[in-house]
C-alpha positions as CSV (number, residue, x, y, z in Angstrom):
1,M,39.8,85.7,6.7
2,K,36.3,86.6,6.1
3,A,33.6,84.6,4.1
4,G,30.5,85.2,2.3
5,V,28.1,82.3,1.3
6,D,25.3,82.5,-1.4
7,I,22.9,79.6,-1.8
8,G,21.2,80.3,-5.3
9,T,18.6,78.5,-7.2
10,S,21.0,77.0,-9.7
11,S,24.4,77.4,-7.8
12,V,26.1,77.9,-4.6
13,C,29.1,80.1,-3.9
14,V,31.6,80.8,-1.1
15,L,33.6,83.9,-1.4
16,T,36.7,84.5,1.0
17,V,38.6,87.7,1.6
18,D,42.1,87.5,3.3
19,G,43.6,91.0,3.4
20,A,43.8,92.0,-0.2
21,E,43.3,88.5,-1.5
22,E,39.7,87.6,-2.7
23,K,38.7,84.1,-3.8
24,H,35.5,82.5,-4.7
25,K,34.5,78.7,-5.3
26,T,31.1,77.9,-7.0
27,A,29.2,74.6,-7.5
28,A,26.1,73.8,-9.3
29,N,23.0,73.6,-7.2
30,D,21.7,70.3,-8.9
31,C,19.9,69.0,-5.8
32,I,16.6,68.6,-7.4
33,F,13.9,66.7,-5.5
34,D,10.7,67.2,-7.6
35,Y,10.2,69.6,-10.4
36,S,7.2,68.0,-11.7
37,G,3.9,70.0,-12.6
38,C,3.9,73.2,-10.7
39,R,6.3,71.8,-8.0
40,R,9.6,73.3,-7.4
41,E,11.3,71.3,-4.7
42,Q,15.0,71.0,-3.9
43,D,16.8,68.4,-1.8
44,A,17.4,70.6,1.4
45,R,19.8,68.3,3.1
46,A,21.9,67.7,0.0
47,I,22.3,71.6,-0.6
48,I,23.5,72.1,3.0
49,D,25.9,69.1,2.6
50,K,27.2,70.5,-0.5
51,T,27.5,74.3,0.7
52,A,29.1,73.2,4.1
53,R,31.8,71.2,2.0
54,L,32.4,74.3,-0.3
55,L,32.9,76.5,2.6
56,S,35.2,74.0,4.3
57,D,37.4,73.6,1.2
58,S,37.5,77.5,0.7
59,V,38.8,78.4,4.2
60,T,42.5,78.0,4.2
61,G,43.2,80.2,7.2
62,E,41.8,81.3,10.4
63,L,38.2,82.3,10.0
64,D,37.0,85.5,11.6
65,S,33.2,85.7,10.3
66,V,30.7,84.3,7.9
67,G,27.9,86.1,6.3
68,V,25.3,84.0,4.5
69,T,22.5,84.7,1.9
70,G,20.6,82.7,-0.4
71,Q,17.3,82.4,-2.5
72,M,14.4,84.2,-0.8
73,H,10.7,83.3,-0.5
74,G,11.3,79.6,-0.3
75,I,10.9,77.4,2.8
76,V,12.2,74.4,4.7
77,Y,10.4,72.7,7.5
78,V,12.5,72.0,10.6
79,D,11.8,69.7,13.7
80,K,12.5,70.5,17.3
81,L,16.2,69.5,16.9
82,G,16.7,71.9,14.0
83,E,16.8,69.1,11.5
84,P,15.1,69.5,8.0
85,V,12.0,67.6,7.5
86,G,11.1,67.5,3.9
87,P,12.3,69.4,0.8
88,L,13.1,73.1,0.0
89,Y,10.0,74.5,-1.4
90,T,11.6,77.1,-3.7
91,W,10.5,80.6,-4.8
92,Q,9.5,79.1,-8.2
93,D,6.9,76.7,-6.7
94,E,3.5,77.5,-8.3
95,R,1.0,75.4,-6.4
96,A,-0.4,78.4,-4.6
97,G,-1.6,79.7,-7.8
98,A,-4.1,76.6,-8.2
99,I,-7.8,77.0,-7.5
100,Y,-8.8,76.8,-3.8
101,R,-12.3,77.7,-3.3
102,D,-15.0,79.8,-4.7
103,G,-13.1,80.4,-8.0
104,L,-10.1,81.8,-6.0
105,T,-6.6,80.5,-6.1
106,Y,-4.9,79.9,-2.7
107,C,-3.1,83.3,-3.0
108,E,-6.2,85.1,-4.0
109,Y,-8.1,83.8,-0.9
110,L,-5.3,84.8,1.4
111,A,-5.4,88.2,0.1
112,K,-9.2,88.6,0.1
113,T,-9.3,87.1,3.7
114,S,-6.4,89.1,5.2
115,G,-5.9,92.1,3.0
116,C,-2.3,90.9,2.5
117,P,-1.1,90.4,-0.9
118,V,0.9,87.2,-1.4
119,S,2.3,85.6,-4.7
120,S,2.8,82.0,-5.5
121,G,6.4,80.8,-4.0
122,Y,6.1,83.0,-1.2
123,G,6.7,81.0,2.0
124,L,3.3,81.6,3.8
125,A,1.3,81.0,0.5
126,T,3.3,77.6,0.1
127,H,2.7,76.8,3.8
128,F,-1.0,77.6,3.5
129,Y,-1.2,75.2,0.6
130,N,0.6,72.5,2.4
131,A,-1.5,72.9,5.5
132,V,-4.8,72.7,3.6
133,N,-3.6,69.6,1.7
134,G,-2.0,67.9,4.7
135,L,1.6,68.2,3.4
136,V,3.2,69.8,6.4
137,P,5.3,67.1,8.2
138,R,4.1,66.1,11.5
139,E,7.4,66.5,13.0
140,A,7.5,70.2,11.8
141,V,7.7,72.9,14.5
142,T,8.5,75.8,12.3
143,F,10.2,76.8,8.8
144,C,12.9,78.9,7.6
145,T,15.0,79.7,4.3
146,I,17.6,77.3,3.0
147,H,20.4,79.8,3.9
148,D,18.8,80.1,7.7
149,L,19.0,76.3,7.6
150,L,22.7,76.6,6.9
151,V,23.2,79.1,9.6
152,M,21.7,76.6,12.2
153,K,24.0,73.8,10.8
154,L,27.1,76.0,11.1
155,T,26.4,77.1,14.6
156,G,24.6,74.3,16.0
157,R,21.3,76.4,16.6
158,R,18.1,74.2,17.0
159,T,15.7,77.2,16.1
160,P,16.0,79.6,13.1
161,L,16.6,83.2,13.6
162,V,15.2,85.1,10.5
163,H,16.4,88.5,9.2
164,P,13.6,90.7,8.3
165,S,14.6,90.6,4.7
166,D,13.8,87.0,4.7
167,A,10.8,87.1,6.8
168,A,9.1,89.7,4.6
169,S,9.9,87.4,1.6
170,F,7.4,84.9,3.2
171,G,4.7,87.5,3.0
172,F,2.1,88.6,5.8
173,F,4.9,91.0,7.2
174,D,4.4,94.2,8.8
175,L,7.3,96.5,7.6
176,E,6.6,99.1,10.5
177,K,6.7,96.7,13.2
178,L,9.3,94.4,11.6
179,D,7.4,91.4,12.4
180,F,4.6,89.2,11.0
181,D,1.2,90.3,11.0
182,A,-0.3,87.9,13.4
183,D,-4.0,89.0,13.2
184,A,-3.9,88.7,9.3
185,L,-2.5,85.2,9.8
186,R,-5.0,84.1,12.5
187,D,-7.8,85.4,10.0
188,C,-6.5,82.9,7.4
189,G,-6.3,80.0,9.9
190,I,-2.5,80.2,10.1
191,D,-1.0,79.8,13.5
192,P,1.4,82.7,14.2
193,A,3.3,80.5,16.8
194,F,4.4,78.2,14.1
195,L,6.5,81.0,12.4
196,P,10.0,81.4,13.1
197,E,11.6,84.2,15.4
198,V,12.4,87.4,13.4
199,S,15.8,89.0,14.5
200,R,16.0,92.7,15.2
201,G,18.6,93.3,12.5
202,E,22.0,92.0,11.3
203,E,22.9,90.0,14.5
204,V,25.4,87.3,15.4
205,A,23.4,84.2,15.2
206,G,26.1,81.9,16.8
207,E,29.6,80.8,16.2
208,M,31.5,78.2,14.1
209,R,34.8,77.1,15.7
210,G,35.3,80.7,17.0
211,A,34.2,82.6,13.9
212,K,30.9,84.7,14.2
213,V,28.2,83.6,12.0
214,Y,25.6,86.4,11.3
215,T,21.9,85.9,10.6
216,A,21.3,85.3,7.1
217,I,20.0,88.3,4.6
218,G,17.9,87.8,1.4
219,D,19.9,87.6,-1.8
220,N,18.2,90.6,-3.3
221,Q,19.6,92.7,-0.5
222,A,23.0,91.1,-0.6
223,S,23.1,91.6,-4.3
224,Y,22.2,95.2,-3.7
225,L,24.9,95.6,-1.0
226,G,27.5,93.8,-3.0
227,S,26.8,95.9,-6.1
228,V,25.6,99.2,-5.2
229,G,26.8,99.5,-1.5
230,K,25.3,101.7,1.1
231,D,25.4,105.1,-0.8
232,G,22.5,104.2,-2.8
233,G,21.4,104.1,-6.6
234,V,19.6,101.6,-8.8
235,L,20.5,98.1,-9.3
236,I,19.3,96.2,-12.3
237,N,19.9,92.5,-11.7
238,V,19.2,89.7,-14.2
239,G,19.5,86.1,-13.2
240,T,16.9,83.4,-13.5
241,G,14.4,86.1,-12.4
242,S,15.2,89.8,-12.6
243,Q,14.8,92.8,-10.4
244,V,15.0,96.7,-10.3
245,S,16.0,97.7,-6.8
246,A,16.4,101.2,-5.1
247,A,17.4,102.0,-1.5
248,C,14.7,104.3,0.0
249,S,12.8,105.2,3.1
250,Y,9.7,103.6,4.4
251,K,6.6,104.5,2.7
252,K,3.2,103.1,3.4
253,D,1.7,103.0,-0.1
254,V,3.7,101.9,-3.2
255,P,2.5,101.3,-6.8
256,E,1.2,97.9,-8.0
257,G,4.0,95.6,-8.9
258,I,6.5,97.3,-6.5
259,E,7.3,95.8,-3.1
260,L,8.9,97.6,-0.3
261,R,11.4,95.0,1.4
262,P,13.6,95.4,4.5
263,F,17.2,96.3,4.0
264,V,20.0,96.6,6.2
265,D,20.5,99.0,9.2
266,G,16.8,99.4,9.3
267,G,16.5,100.9,5.8
268,C,14.1,99.7,3.0
269,L,14.6,98.6,-0.8
270,A,11.9,99.4,-3.3
271,V,12.0,96.4,-5.7
272,G,10.2,95.5,-8.9
273,A,10.6,91.9,-9.6
274,A,10.0,90.2,-13.0
275,L,9.5,86.4,-12.8
276,C,11.3,85.8,-16.1
277,G,14.6,87.4,-16.5
278,G,17.3,85.3,-18.0
279,R,14.6,82.4,-17.7
280,A,12.9,84.0,-20.7
281,Y,16.0,83.9,-22.9
282,A,16.6,80.3,-21.6
283,D,13.0,79.3,-22.6
284,L,13.7,80.6,-26.2
285,E,16.9,78.7,-26.2
286,R,15.0,75.5,-25.2
287,F,12.5,76.2,-27.9
288,F,15.4,76.5,-30.7
289,R,16.6,73.2,-29.4
290,A,13.3,71.5,-29.7
291,V,12.8,72.9,-33.1
292,L,16.2,71.2,-34.1
293,K,15.3,67.9,-32.7
294,D,11.5,67.7,-33.4
295,I,11.9,69.0,-37.2
296,G,15.5,68.4,-38.0
297,G,16.4,65.2,-35.8
298,V,19.3,67.0,-34.5
299,D,19.9,66.5,-30.7
300,A,21.8,69.8,-30.2
301,G,23.7,71.1,-27.3
302,S,23.4,74.6,-26.1
303,V,22.7,77.0,-28.9
304,Y,23.2,80.2,-26.8
305,A,26.5,81.1,-29.0
306,A,24.4,81.0,-32.1
307,M,21.7,83.1,-30.5
308,D,24.2,85.6,-29.2
309,A,25.8,85.8,-32.8
310,L,22.3,86.6,-34.2
311,T,21.6,89.3,-31.8
312,S,25.0,91.0,-32.2
313,R,24.3,91.8,-36.1
314,P,22.4,94.9,-37.1
315,S,18.9,94.2,-38.5
316,D,16.8,96.0,-40.9
317,C,13.5,94.3,-40.3
318,P,10.8,95.8,-38.2
319,P,11.4,94.9,-34.4
320,L,8.9,92.5,-32.8
321,D,6.9,93.6,-29.7
322,V,7.5,90.9,-27.3
323,S,6.3,90.6,-23.6
324,T,8.5,88.0,-21.7
325,R,5.8,87.6,-18.9
326,F,5.8,83.9,-19.5
327,C,5.2,83.1,-15.9
328,G,3.0,85.9,-15.1
329,T,3.7,88.6,-12.6
330,R,3.7,89.0,-8.9
331,S,0.4,90.7,-9.0
332,D,-1.2,88.6,-11.7
333,P,0.3,85.2,-12.1
334,N,-2.2,84.4,-14.8
335,E,-0.9,87.0,-17.1
336,R,1.2,85.6,-20.1
337,G,3.6,87.0,-22.7
338,Y,2.8,87.6,-26.4
339,I,4.6,88.2,-29.7
340,R,3.1,91.0,-31.7
341,G,4.0,92.6,-35.1
342,L,4.9,89.2,-36.9
343,G,5.3,89.7,-40.5
344,E,7.0,87.6,-43.3
345,D,10.0,89.8,-43.1
346,N,10.6,89.6,-39.3
347,F,9.5,85.9,-38.5
348,T,13.1,84.9,-38.1
349,P,15.2,83.5,-35.3
350,A,17.2,86.6,-35.2
351,A,14.1,88.8,-34.7
352,L,12.8,86.5,-31.9
353,C,16.0,86.7,-30.2
354,D,16.1,90.4,-30.5
355,G,12.4,90.7,-29.4
356,V,12.9,88.6,-26.3
357,L,16.0,90.7,-25.2
358,N,14.1,94.1,-25.7
359,G,11.1,92.4,-23.8
360,I,13.3,91.7,-20.8
361,A,14.4,95.2,-20.8
362,A,11.1,96.7,-21.3
363,E,9.6,94.9,-18.4
364,L,12.4,96.1,-16.1
365,F,12.1,99.6,-17.4
366,D,8.4,99.7,-16.6
367,L,9.2,98.5,-13.0
368,Y,11.8,101.3,-12.6
369,E,9.4,104.0,-13.9
370,R,7.0,102.8,-11.0
371,I,9.7,103.0,-8.5
372,E,10.9,106.3,-9.6
373,T,7.3,107.8,-9.4
374,A,6.9,106.7,-5.9
375,F,10.4,107.7,-4.8
376,P,11.6,111.1,-6.9
377,G,15.0,112.2,-6.4
378,L,16.8,108.6,-6.6
379,P,20.6,108.8,-6.8
380,D,21.5,109.0,-10.6
381,R,23.7,105.9,-10.3
382,F,22.9,102.8,-12.0
383,V,24.6,99.3,-11.9
384,C,23.8,96.0,-13.5
385,S,24.6,92.5,-12.2
386,G,23.9,88.8,-12.6
387,N,24.9,86.3,-15.0
388,G,21.8,87.2,-17.3
389,V,23.7,90.5,-18.2
390,R,27.3,89.5,-17.5
391,K,27.2,86.5,-20.0
392,N,25.1,88.5,-22.4
393,E,26.5,91.7,-23.7
394,A,23.3,92.1,-26.1
395,L,21.0,92.2,-23.2
396,R,23.1,94.9,-21.5
397,Q,23.2,96.9,-24.6
398,R,19.3,96.8,-24.9
399,L,18.9,97.7,-21.2
400,Q,21.2,100.7,-21.8
401,K,19.2,101.8,-24.9
402,R,16.0,101.4,-22.9
403,F,17.0,103.2,-19.9
404,G,18.9,105.8,-21.8
405,R,22.2,105.6,-20.1
406,E,25.4,103.7,-19.4
407,I,24.9,100.9,-17.0
408,P,28.2,99.3,-16.0
409,L,28.5,95.9,-14.7
410,T,29.4,95.4,-11.0
411,Q,33.0,94.7,-10.1
412,H,32.2,91.5,-8.4
413,T,31.0,88.5,-10.3
414,E,29.3,86.8,-7.3
415,E,27.4,90.0,-6.1
416,A,25.2,88.2,-3.5
417,A,28.2,86.4,-1.8
418,Y,30.2,89.6,-1.8
419,G,27.4,91.4,-0.2
420,A,27.2,88.8,2.5
421,Y,30.9,89.2,3.1
422,L,30.5,93.2,3.2
423,L,27.7,92.8,5.9
424,T,30.2,91.1,8.4
425,K,32.8,93.7,7.2
426,Y,30.5,96.6,8.2
427,K,29.3,95.1,11.5
428,T,33.1,94.6,12.7
429,L,34.3,98.1,11.8
């Protein structure tokens, strides 16, 4: 039996494969620590405990190997015994987008000082903010991702071993050397010695009761592996955020808004990430519920079903032009969305739903065009994944219309967990 584990932003999943039998169990990641203001902190210990229990409940036979993945960019501080000290600062944390000095945000200061662009929510931007404001725990000796911490707990490691896919998600990473840019870190006053060790690739980090536990990989890479595989193609993933990803070779210069990220076996992924994917549609659903409560006095539950019904009907009114960059972009966190073309005939809930779905598709297509320009000759194979499209057929239809092709769903509902499992399978062949 092999297992793949995924610690997501809103859920955790364990997938087990025993011969031809494949099962998965999921649980809500409701381990919130502090979501006030710009903070996005989750309870690291509670997440690890919940995931470890889910893994234990899922394993019904002799376990051969465990692959692990999870939400990238975020960090957990650990002490010399490998214990978490403080919360998980997630990829959604926005404090590094606040003004630091000379009119520059923390992220802008880091980029100007080092020449290394970094966005809010990236581990080293968060760490820099914490260091400046005295928020790094005194017991902390380094940091890692939440899924690196799980690997430590499963294997008894006291120090994290971070895969390049996750190390790069922190920022300040040299893709050619596959290590952190020590000089750039020093220029910003960050001690490179505080950073975790980077693995040379997909290594065995340790064992759990005789089962090999591999270094965790980023969920973007795991989702790509679990959806597209090693043969290449274009993956459109819509979850809380959304991404367009394509396997490619290393290239020094890429277009603005596109990141080159480490993949497996020394390869790369070209990634265009939108901060609002399914989150944009969720924002609209929350707005409709607020209208019902504030205007009509109705404390409604979810209204997604009603929204989906509206978007499934043909409309004769002019479409709205909606930008769903409600949380900014990686390159410009201050950018915001808009609604254009409002008139008496299309100022309706149905037109708003349709406009938001089209806006999600338009942002992803724009990112894809940038990737295609930088890496011509990509395989003509498109796949979509994530609950944002799996649970919303109207969004998938709009993606297909925008991209001008059929885009099938992946065969596996838990793509990241399946990708983590595949990693263990490939490495033991």
